[in-house]
C-alpha positions in Angstrom: 0.0 0.0 0.0 1.4 3.4 -1.0 1.0 6.3 1.3 0.3 9.5 -0.6 1.7 12.7 0.8 -0.9 15.0 2.4 -0.7 18.7 1.5 -1.8 21.6 3.7 -4.1 24.3 2.5 -1.1 26.5 1.9 0.7 23.8 -0.1 -2.5 23.2 -2.1 -2.8 26.9 -2.8 0.7 27.0 -4.2 0.1 23.9 -6.4 -3.2 25.4 -7.7 -1.7 28.9 -8.0 -4.6 30.4 -6.0 -4.9 32.0 -2.6 -5.4 29.9 0.6 -8.9 31.6 0.8 -9.8 30.3 -2.6 -8.8 26.8 -1.5 -11.2 27.1 1.4 -13.9 28.4 -1.0 -13.4 25.4 -3.3 -13.6 23.1 -0.4 -16.8 24.7 0.9 -18.3 24.5 -2.6 -17.5 20.8 -2.8 -15.0 21.1 -5.6 -12.1 19.9 -3.5 -12.5 17.0 -1.1 -10.3 17.3 2.0 -9.0 14.7 4.4 -9.7 15.8 8.0 -7.5 14.6 10.8 -8.5 15.1 14.3 -11.2 14.1 16.8 -14.7 13.6 15.3 -17.0 16.6 16.0 -14.0 19.0 16.3 -12.5 21.1 13.7 -9.3 19.2 13.2 -6.7 19.8 10.5 -7.5 19.8 6.8 -5.3 18.2 4.1 -5.5 17.4 0.4 -3.9 14.7 -1.7 -2.0 15.6 -4.8 -4.4 13.3 -6.7 -7.4 15.3 -5.5 -5.8 18.5 -6.6 -4.9 17.0 -10.0 -8.5 15.8 -10.4 -9.6 19.4 -9.9 -7.1 20.7 -12.4 -8.0 18.1 -15.0 -11.7 19.0 -14.6 -10.9 22.6 -15.3 -9.1 21.5 -18.5 -11.9 19.2 -19.4 -9.8 16.1 -19.3 -11.6 13.9 -16.8 -14.8 13.8 -14.9 -15.1 12.2 -11.5 -18.1 10.1 -10.8 -20.1 11.3 -7.8 -19.5 9.7 -4.5 
């Protein structure tokens, strides 16, 4: 099993070439799916995989479409 590196919101913003605020807005809109680490019911920390960010970029370019779920 390969462990994928988790990126912070700041690192995701750099990769997407947007602001950290925009990353948060994309997450809130459901366009980016985060991985939350922390206790259930608490805020916790938010991370993104490179694969998730690449899916988003590919969608902008019209290359791939992710199935819902």
